[in-house]
N, C-alpha and C positions, 0 to 999 in steps of 0.2 A: 504494500500500500504506500502510495506517495502522492503528495500534493505540493507544488511549488508556486509561490506568487512573489510579487515584488516585496511584500511586507513580511514574508517569512516562508517556512516550509514545514511539512510533517512527513516523516518517513518511518515505516514500521516494516521490519523484515526479519527472517530467521537468521540466527547467528550461532555458530559454535564458539564457545569461550576459548580465547587464546589462540585463535587461528586467523592469519591474514589471508585474504583471497586475492588472487590477481585477475580473477574473472568475476562475472556476476555484476550486481548493481553498482559496486564501488561508491557507496553512499558517502563515505567520509571524504573521499577525493572530490566528489561533486560539491559537498558542502564547503570544502576549502576553496575550490575554484570560484564558486558562484557567490559565496557569502563572506567567508572569513578573510580570505586573502585581500579582498578589496575594502574591508572595513576601515574607516578612518574617522577623524573627528567630525566630518560632515555627515556621514551616513554609515552606521555600523549595525552589526547583527550579533545577538547573543545566542548561545546554544545550550540546551539541556538534553542529555541523553541517558536513558536507563536501560538496564537489562532485567528481563523477567526472572523471578526466583525459580519458578518451576520450569519444566521442559515442555516442548510442544505436545509430545505424547509420551506414553510410558516406554515406548520402544526406541525413542530417539534421544540423543544427548543434546539436541539442538534447543536453544532458547529463543525468545523473542527480544529484539532490540528496537527501541523507538527513539527517534530524534525529533526535537522541537526547536525550530529556528525562528527567532522573532526579531523584528527591527527594534533598535534601542530607542527609548524615550529618556533622555538625560535630564537630571534635575537642572543643571546649568549646561547648556550646549557649548557656550564659549566662556570658560572660566578665566579669571585673571591669573597672573603669575602667583599671587598670594593664595588664590583659591584652589589651584590645580593639585595641591598636595592633600586636600580634604576629601576623603572618599564619599562623604555624605552629599557633597556638591557635584562631584563628577561622575557618579555611578548612574546606572539605569534605575528607573523608579521601581520596576517589578523586582529587580534584584534586592533593593533596599527593603521591600516589604517582606521578602522571604528569608533574607540572610540572618543568621544568628550573630550575637555579639562576637563570639569567637571567630567566625568567618570574617566579619568586618575587620577585626584586629589583624588577622593573618593577611588579608588582602591589602590593608592599609600599609603594613610593613613591607610586603613584596612590591607594592606600587611605588612607594617612596624610593626603594632601591632601583627599580626599573627606570625611574625618571633620572636618577643620577648616573646610570651606567649605559654603555652602548650595547652591551650584549644581554643575554637572557639572565634572569634571576631565578634560581631553582631551589626550592625549599621542600623538605620532607617532614611530615608529621605522623606520629603514631596514632592509630585509632584505638581508644581504650577497649580492653576486653576482647581483642581479636588480633589476628596476624595481619589484618588489612593495613595498608599504608596509604597515606594521602599525599600525593605529589602536587605541588603548586608551582606553576611556571609563569613568570611575568616577562613581557618584552614589549618593545615599541611596535605600534601598528605599522603594517606594510614593510617591516624590516626583514621578513622572511616569507616563504611561500610554502603551501601544502604541509605546514608544520604539524597541524593537528592529526592528519592521517598518518604522517611519518612517525609520530610518537606512538601510535597504535602498533605499527610494524615493530618498533623498538621493544616495547614491553612484551609483545607476543614472542619475540626471539628468546626471551628468558622464561617462557611458559607462564606468563602472568596474564590475567584478564581483568577488565574493569567492570565494576557493578554499575557505576554512574560516572558521568563526566560533565563538566561545565566549562563553557567559554564565556567570559564576561568582558565587555568593552567599557572603556571610560573616556569621557570627553577630553581628557588631557593627553590622549594619544597612546594610552597603555592598553594592552590586552593581557588578561590573566586566565590561564587554563588550570583546571583542577581535575585530577584523576584519582579515583579510589581503586587501588590495585590489590588483587588477591592471587595466590598461587593456584594453578590448576591442580585438582586432586590427583594423587598418584603420579605426579610429574617426576621425571628423572633429572630435571634441571636443579641447579644449586638452590638452596633455600632462599625465600624472599628477603630474609634479613640480610643476606649477602648481596643478592642480585639487585636490590633496590639502589645500592650505591653505584653499581655499574650503569643502571638506567640514568641516574642523575649525571654521571660523568659523560655518558654518550649523548645525552640530550643536547649538550652544547655543540657536539659535532653535527647532529641532525639539524640543529638550528642553522648552522653555517651552510650546510649542503643537504637540504631535505630530500632532494631527489637526484640520483645519478644514474647513468646507464647501467650500473651494476646492482640497481635496486632489487631486481628479481632474485639475485643470489642471496641477498640478505633476507628477503621475505620468505624464501624457501629454506633458510637456515644453513645454506652452504658456506656463507661468509658472515662474519660478525659485522656490525656497523663499522668498527674501526678498520677491518680488513677491506670492506667494500669501498670506504672513502679513501683509504690508502691506495687501493687499486685505481680509483678515479684520478687521483693526483698523479700517480705513475703514468696513467694513460696520457694526461696533459703534457707531462714532461717528455714522454716518448714522441708525441706529435711534434714538439719543437726541436728536439735535440738528437733524434736518431741520426747517426752520421750517414746521411743518405747519398753521399757523393762517391764513396768507394775509391779504391786505389787507382782505377783507370783515370779518374778525374785528376788525381795528383800527377800521374804520368803526363797527361795532356798539358797540364799547367807548366810542367818543366820543359816540354817540347816547344811551347809557343812563346812568343816574345810579349811580355806583359807591358812593354812600352809602346807596342803597336796597338792603336785603338781598335783596329779591325779585329785583331786576335782577341783582345779583351772582350769585345762585343760578342763574339762567338762563345767564348767561355761563359759569359754572363747568361746567355740564352740556354746553354747546356745545363748550367747550374740550376736555373729556374725549373727547367723541364724535369731534370732528375729528381728534384725535391718534391714536385707536386705529383709526379706520376708513380713513384715507388710506393711510398707509405701514406695512403690516405687515412684520415681519422677513422673511417668506418673499418678499414682493413685492420688497423692496429687493434681496435676494440674487439673485432671478431676473434683475433688471436688471443687476447686476454681472456675472453669468455670461454675459450677452449680449456684453459688450465687454471681453475680456481685454486688448486692445491699449490701451484707455484706462487700465486698471489699470497697465499697464507704463509709460505716459507719465507718469502721476501719481506712480508710484513713483520714477522718475528725478528728477522735480521735488523730491520729499521727500529723496532720497538726496544730491542736490547740496548741500543745506544741512547735513545731519546726519552724512554719512559722512566719517570721517577715515581715510585709508588708513593702516592700522597697520603693525606691525613689518616684515612681509615686503616692504613698499614700498621699503625701502632697497635691496633686490636687484632687485625688479621690481614694477610696479603690480599689485595683486591683481586677480583676475578680475572681482570685483564692480565694481571701479573702472573696469577696461577696458570692462566691459559698459555702465556709465553713459556713458563717453566716446563709445562707438560709437553708442549711441542718441542721437538728436538731442534736445538739451536745450531745452525750450520755456520761455519766460517765462510768468508767471501769465496775462497777457493772451492770449498765443498758445494756452495750454492751454484757457482758457475758450472761445476761438474753436473749437478742435479739438473740444471737448465738444459745443458747439452744432451743429457740422457732422456729428458722428458719430451722435448719438442721434436717435430718431425722434419723441419727444414731450416735453412739459414735465416730466412726472414723472421720466423718465430723466435729463433734464438736471439736475434738482434733486439727484438722488442723487450724480452725479459732481461737482456744484458743492460738495456737502458734503465730499467728499474734498479738493477744492481748499482749502476753508475750513480743514479739518484741517491741511493742509500749512502754510498761512499762519500758523496760530496755535500750532504746536508750538514752544515755546521751548527745551526740551531733552528728550532721550530716551536710554534705555539700549539702544535697538534694535541698535546696533553694538557694545555692550560685549561683550568676548569671553566672559565668564561672567556668566550672569544666570539668575534662576529664574522671572521673569515680566517682561512688557514694561511700562514706565512712561513716561508722557508728561506733561511740565509744560506746561499750556496757558495761553495768554493769554485770559482770559474775555471779551474785548471782542466776540466773535462772538455772545454770548447776546442774543437779541432783548429789548429793553427792555420790550416789551409783556407778555412772559411773566415776565421776571425784572427787576422794576423796580429792585432794589438790586443794583448791580454787585459781584460778588465781587472780592476783591483778587487771589486766585490759585486755580487749580484743577489737579488731577491726574487722569489716567485711567490705571488699571492693568488689564492683561489677562493672565490666567493660564490654565493648563489646566483649573483647577477653578472659576474665578470670573471676574467682572469687577467693578471697583470704582471709586469716585470719592473725591476729597478736595476739599472746598471751604472756603476761609477768607475772612473779610471784613476782616481786618487783617493786616499783616505778622506781628506777634506775636499769635497766636491760639490758643485752647484749645478742645478738644472731644473727644468720644469717637469710637471706631471701632466700628461696629456690623456684626455678621454677620447677613445676612437669609437665612432658610431658606424653602423652599416645600414645602407638604405634597403637592402633586400638580401635574401639568403646567399645569393651569388657573391655580392660584395663582402658579406660576412666571411665566406670561405677564403676570399682573397686576403682580407685583413688578417684573418687567423693565421694563414700560412706565412705571412710576412711579419707577424707581430714582433718576434724576438729580433729578427734582422733589422727591422725598422728602429726598434729600441736601441740596439747596439750602434746602428749608424748615427742616430740622433745624439747619443752620448758621446760618440767618437767626434762628431762635428763640434759638439759642445766643448770637448777637451781642446780642440784646436782654436775654438773661438775664445776660450777663457785665458788666452795667452797674456793679457795685460793684468790679470787679477790673481789673488793668492789661491783661489780654489781651482781644482781640476774640474773635468766635465762629468756630468751625470745626466740621466734622464729616466723618467718613469712613464710607463704606458698602462692604460686600463682599457681593455677591449670589452665593451658591453656585449652580453649574450644577445642573441637575436630577439628573445622574448623580453629583454630588459632595456630596450632602446629609450624608454621614457624614465629610466632610473639612474641618470648619471650621478646625482647627488648621493644617493644611498651607496652606490658603488665606490665613490671617492671616499666617503666617510669610513666605509669598512676597510678599504685599502690602507688608509692612514692608521686606523686603530690597530689593524693586524701588524703593520710595520712597527708601531710603537711597542707592541708586545715583545719584539725582539731587541728594541733599543733601550728599554727601561727595565731594570731588574725588578722582578715581582716580589712583594713582601706581604701580601694579604692572603692568609690561608683560605682555601676554598674559592678564592676569586682570581687573584693573580699570584701565582707561586713561582719559585725559582725554577728556571728551565735548564736543561743540560746545555752548556755553552762550550762547544769544541773550538770556537774561534778565540775566546779568552782575552779579547781586548774591548774596551768600551768603544762604541761606534756612535757617531752623530751624522744624520743626514740633513741636508738643506733642501727644502722643496720650494719651487717657484711656480708661478702661473704659466700655463700653456693652453693649447686649444681646449676649450670646454671646462677649464677649472679656475679661471680668473676670479670668479665670485666666491670660491670656497676657501681662500687662503686665511681669512679671518678665523673661520671655524677651526681650521687645522691648528693654528697657533694657540687658540683658546683651549682646544681639546688637549693639546700637549701640556698646557699649563694645569688643567684639571687633573690630568693623569700624573702630575708631579714631575714632569721632565724639567731638568735644570736649564735646558737649552731652549725653552719655549719662545723666548723673544726673537731668537735668530732662526727658529725652525722653519718658518715660511717667510717668503718675501712677496712683494706685490700686495701686501695687506692694505686694508682701508686706512685712511689717514688718521682716524681716531685711535688706531692701534700703533701708530708710528710708522706705517708703511709709506713707501713712495710709489704710488701706482704708475706703472709704465704707460698706460694708455692716457691718463690725464696729462702727464708731462711729456708724452711723445718720446720716451727714452730710446726705444728700439729704432724708431724712424729717424732720430737725429743722426744715428750712425749710418743707416742706409742712405739717407739723402746726401750725406757728406760725400759719398762716392759718385752720386749723380752730378753734384756740383763740381767735384774734382775732374771728372771726364770732360764736362762741357768747358771748364776753364782751360784745361790743357789744349783743347781743340779750338778755343776761341769762339764758342757758339753761345748765342743768347738763349737762355732757358725758355723764354716765352714763345720762341719760334718752333720748339721741338714737339712733335706729336708723341703721345705716350699710351701704351696699353698697360692695364693693371689687373692682375687677378687678386682676389681678396677685396671685399667691398667696403662701403662706408660704415658698415656695422661693426667691423673688426678693429682691433687696436692699431695694427700696422696700416690697414687700408684707410681708416679715417684720418690718421695723422699724416699719411702720405698726401692725401687730398689737401689737408690744411697747410702743410709746410711747403708744397711745391707751387711753381708758377708756370707750368708748362701748358700745352694744349692736349688735354686728355681726350682720346677718341673712343677708347673702349674700356669697360669695367665688367669683370666677371665675378659674381659672388654666389652664395648658397642659393639665391632665389632665381638666378638666370644670367642673361647677357644684356648689356646696355651699350649701344654703339652709335656714334655720330661722326662721320668723316670730317665735318667742319669744326669739330670740338664740342664736347658736352658742356652744357651751361654751367659755368663755374660757381655761380651763386647757389644754384639748385644743389650741386654736389656738396657745397659747404653746408647747406641746410641739413642734408642727410647725414654728413659726417659729424656735425655737432650733435644731432639727435641720435647718432649711432643706429641708423635705420638702413635696411637693405635697399637695393635698387628697385624692388617691387613698389616702393613708395615714391619713385621719381615722377615728377609732374610731366606727363607726356606732351603737354602743350609747349614745353621748353625744348623739344627736339626739332631739328631742321627737317625738311621734307625727305632728306636722304637717311635720316636716323631711324633706329628701330630698337625695340626691346622684346626679347623672347624669354619667357619664364620656363622653369624646368618642367612644370606639369602641363605645358601647352603642346598641342600637336597641330600639324598641318598649318603652320603660320606662313603667310606670303610676305616676303621682304620687299622694300621699295624697288629693288632691281628685278623683281619677278621671281627670285629664287623661293622655292617652297621648303620650309623646314619641317620634316616629318615628325621629329621627336625633340622636344625642347631640352630634355635631360642630356641626351647624347650631344646635342649642339653645344650646350654649355660646357660639357667635359672636354670638347675638342676645339673650342673657339680659339684658344691661344695658338693653335697649330695652323689656322687658316690664313694663308698668305694674302688673300684679297683684303683682309681687314687689318693687316699689320701696321705697325707704327715705327718711328725711328728708335724710340726708347721703350724697353720692356722692363717693368718692375713687378715681379711676382711678390705679392704681400700676403698670399694665402694659397691654399691648394694642397692636394695630397702629395706625399713624397714620391719622387721619381715620375712626376707628371710628364717630363720629357726624358726619354731614355733612348737607347740605341735603336729600338724598334720603330720609333716615330720621329726621330730628330730630322730625318730627311725631309719631312713636311715643312721644316723651317728654312729650307734652302730653295733658292730660285733655280730656274733652268740653267742659268750661267754658273751655278755653284755658289753664289754669294748668299749671305744670310738675310732673311726678311727683316730681322731687327738689327740695327747697327750697334746699339749699346744695350747691355743687359746688366742690371744690378739685382742680384738674387736676395730679395728681402726674406722670402719664405724659406725655411730650412729644407734642404735636400730636394728642392723643386726639380733640379736637373741632376742626372747622374754625371759622374766625372767624364765618362766616355762622350756623353752628349755635349758637355761643355767644350771638350777638346775639339770635337768635330765642328762646332760653331765658330770657335776661335780660328780654326784652319780656314773657315769660309769667310774670315774677315771681321767677325763680330768682336767687340771689346766686352769682355765679361769679367765682372767681379763676383766671386762666389760667396755663398752664405756664411762660411766660417770667418770671412773678413768683414762682409757688409753688416751682418746681423748680430753685432756684439754689444750694442748699446744697452739692451735690457739686462744682460748679465752683469755689466759694469755697474749699473744702477743698483741691482740686487746686492752685489758685493759690498758696495758702499753703505747700503741700508743696514746690512748685517754688521759692518764695522761700527756703525753708530750704536747699534743694539749692544754690542760687546763692550763699547767704551763707556756708556752711561750706566749708572746704577738705576734701579727701578724708579726712584723719585725723580731723578734728573731726566730720565727717558720720558716720563709722563709730562714733564714741564716743557722740554725742548723739542720733542719729536712727535707728540700726540696732538692732533687737531681736535679741539673741544668746542662743541656748539658753533661750528663754523669759524672759530677764531684760530688762525694759523699762527703758531709761535714764530717770532722773528728769526730765531736760529733756523727753523725748518725751511722757511722761504729762501734764506741765503744758501742753505746747504743744497737745496734742489738746484739752484743756479750753478753752484760749484760742480755738482755731479754732471749737469748738462755740459759744462765747459770741458770737464775731463773726458766725457764720451766723445765730444767733437774733436778734441785734441788727439786722442788715441786713434780715431778713425782717419784723421788727416795724416798722421804719422805713418800709419800702415799703408794708406793709399799711395803716398809719395814713394815709400820703399818698394812696393810691388811694381809701380810704374817704372821706377828707375832700374830695378833689378831685371825685370823682364825685357826692358828695352836693351839693356847691356848684353844679356845672355841670349836673347832671341827665343827664350822659353815662353810657353803660354802663361798667362796670368793665373790660371787655375792651379797650375803646377807650382808656380812661384809662391802663391798664397800658402799651399800645403808645406812647401819647404821652409817658408818663413815661420809657420806655426810650429813645425817639428823642431826647428833650430831654437826657437825661444823656449819651448817646453823642455827640451833636452838641457839647454844651458841653465835654465831655472833649477832643474833637479840637481845638476852638478854643483851649482853655486851654494845651494842649501847645505851641502855636505863638505864645503871647503873651510879652510881656516879663516876666510874673510869675515864670517859671522862672529868669530871669536874676537876680532878686532873691535872692541867696544866703541872707540872714538869714531871709526869708519861707519860702524853700524848706526850710530846716532845720526851722523850726517846724511846717510842714505835714507833712513826712515823719516827724517825731518823733511826731506824732499818728496818722499813717496806718500806720506799720510796727508789727508785733506787738511788744508790750512785752517779751516774753520774749527775743526775738532781740536786742533792743537791750541788755537786761541781760547776756545771755550774751557778746556779741561787742563791744559798744560801738557807738554810732551811727556814728563815723567809719570803723570797719572795714567796716560795711555799705555806706557811701557808696563805699568803694574797690572792694569786691568785686562788688556788684550792677551789671550793665551800665547805663550811663546811660539808654539808650532805655527800659529796664524801669522805672527810677526815675521817669523823666518820665511814663510811663504811670500809675504808682501815684499820682503827684502829681495828674495830671489827673482820674483816676477818683475819687479821694477827694474833691477839691474839688467836682467836678460832682455826684456823687451826694448828698453832704451838703447842698449848696445847694438842689438840686431837691426833695429830701425835705422841706426846711424851707419853701421859698417856692412850691413847686408848679411846674406846667409853663408858666404864663404870668406870670412875676414882673414887678413894675414895673421901670422903667429904673434906679431907684436901689437896688433890692434887693441887687444883687451888691456894690455899694459898702458898703452897710450890713452885709452878711454878712462882708466882709473887714476891716471897721473894727477889731474886736477883735484880729485877727491883726497888723494894722499897729501897733496900740497896743503889743502885746507886742514887736514888732521895735524900736520906739522905746525902750521900757523897757530891753531888753537892750543896746541900743547905748549908753545912758547909763551902764549898769553897766560 
């Protein structure tokens, strides 16, 4: 019997206690999907469900189960901050009529904790006079999916069944579930007094990942929750890191000339083909499903390293620990042998060897942390094959949540870079994004490392790929990503909540996160969340925060654009061209940081703009005032006033089809037209400034579209504002065709310089001074803040001008391409910086003072005094500033291949000043 309406539902069906069914009505899954998953403060549903005491008939062990779902009527639908902690104001009216004082106390306690915490709150209560246990679980609404039905699968695994269950919603955004659990009579499972602790522990895993493709193995009892979720993480690891290129690819690389761009092109194509064709996601999953026993053995190997038997161990070893002990623990060598004997071919062996590599390279994880919102793993990157990843990262993280998977890669211990959210328009683009996720993350971090040449931090980058079903949940995904990373950065000291984890790395780590695509608005939350979790580094944890928290927003002050535009100005000055006469094409529209500021700062004749909503084009130049209006309001070109276009101008939006252009051309599909517009020669301009767009938008397979029949480039000058817009091969091909190109690692470094100087201010001021001088309160900007922003902008423009001059000079002298010169410059500075930090120059205190007085922002020195800065800023950071300043200034002056005496000559004036000061 069942009845579903908008206001609620009733279901009554037969049910065997303690059994999960994968067929039949699947009532709980339906209740989750239709009512509970979508409950929020605006509209929510509560649930009561009961099991009959008697059986359906004397010959059957089946009982009746009934479910009652009803829409909530809250006492106060929109409570204030003060009211949201009071259960009598935020609860449903029916619940308050029925609930006992004891239940209200229990729920009040759980609710308060759920409001303070990001993860679930799980409490267990004894029921007097019986073996029945009451499990109460509180969590934030919409922070997980299908959790209610997954919990049933969990306790069924331990031969427990529920007599009644309740799900209550509250208008402060909290959900609380209550389960009354009993052991099945004559069960062979461990007693409920033991297994209930296991259910509590595994509930947090289920909350992180309620459903995985290995769910059926868990429902049928072939794998435990921990084994199934471990198997799922191993599957993700294998998808990204199976060495799919093989020895033939290595041989081919050695035979071909990597300096020849045609050879590199072929290699790149082969690499892409090999990777996508050999091991698809589905193929790897099918292999894993064939061998649940290997998953068990590999899980035991993982658990023996990372499992710490927690609190209930004092009384008795927990079940998961007993389970590990009874399973035979194999060494890595024995496991490799077992894999080889169990599987039937080389592909299957490679999949399980990837699991083993994962085990060997996990340095720390929150897998066994009692409360967590996503799983995070700090990996030792030494397993990355050198042939695919020639520059070894310093450290990397893998994070897996219900809505996403993500990575974080950094090339130095102290490193800076943005966190990017990647969305997918359809399943096909999701597959492409998934395949390239780690490679994109690695390439972005690598570019960042080259870009950070003027600043003390190395390069890093984080990526969050939203699952296809979670495209509307970027905020939840970001919050879980950050919280799971903090689990590995902050030592846990709260029993039952955040406990000490096994740390095979053994050194404290600090990461610095910045804004990137899709995360600019989340930086405040991340900094405050780190503060709430007790992180000592919270002030410097994120950059690009709002001004009230002492941030210097890149978009408001056009920090990134200042650097990009400096290259445009530089090219035009060298060639004696007036900017107002130049036609320009721009990808990345007036709604974005780079796009809007490029419109505001430039004085050219912009003919084309491509953004998320479509294409805007006018050969006589787009109306400048209308563009400025959109850029100021940060609105896409869909809002452009069409009356401001000339008769030859047009706009095509991504969801339009069969649009006729002024010249009679018919555009069949607006989405495809938008994606390929920058490649269409008939709409080209003199100058191309990509300010947005997907990585590798121009690669070896389509760069020929940017060439005319005579072999020349359709764009004369290109300044790559967007990261990785061109592949290196494409840049080289265009330079050969006569284009002047300045690549991303040189042009787009204003943002990171601003972020670095923002962190320096956070490290220099104490909390009180920081609030006074760096925090904008009620619209009042502190005097120091205004002046500091101007100094930051000047430093950005000076660094960009220095690098522009060096690349122009060096490439003219050597005849090399500017893209290669840019890389050589970055490598030379980064290498010299590393070397300088480990020389005796740092030990020369007088020299150190002179260099740092030049390197540190003048305003900070005036405000706090040089000696105070020396005391407050960590020595490792000062050492990095020292190295970065000396290395960059030296290379900018003497080039990438200086003579052996150049450095001595460069330091002579400094030593002269040291001698002079010592005489005084």
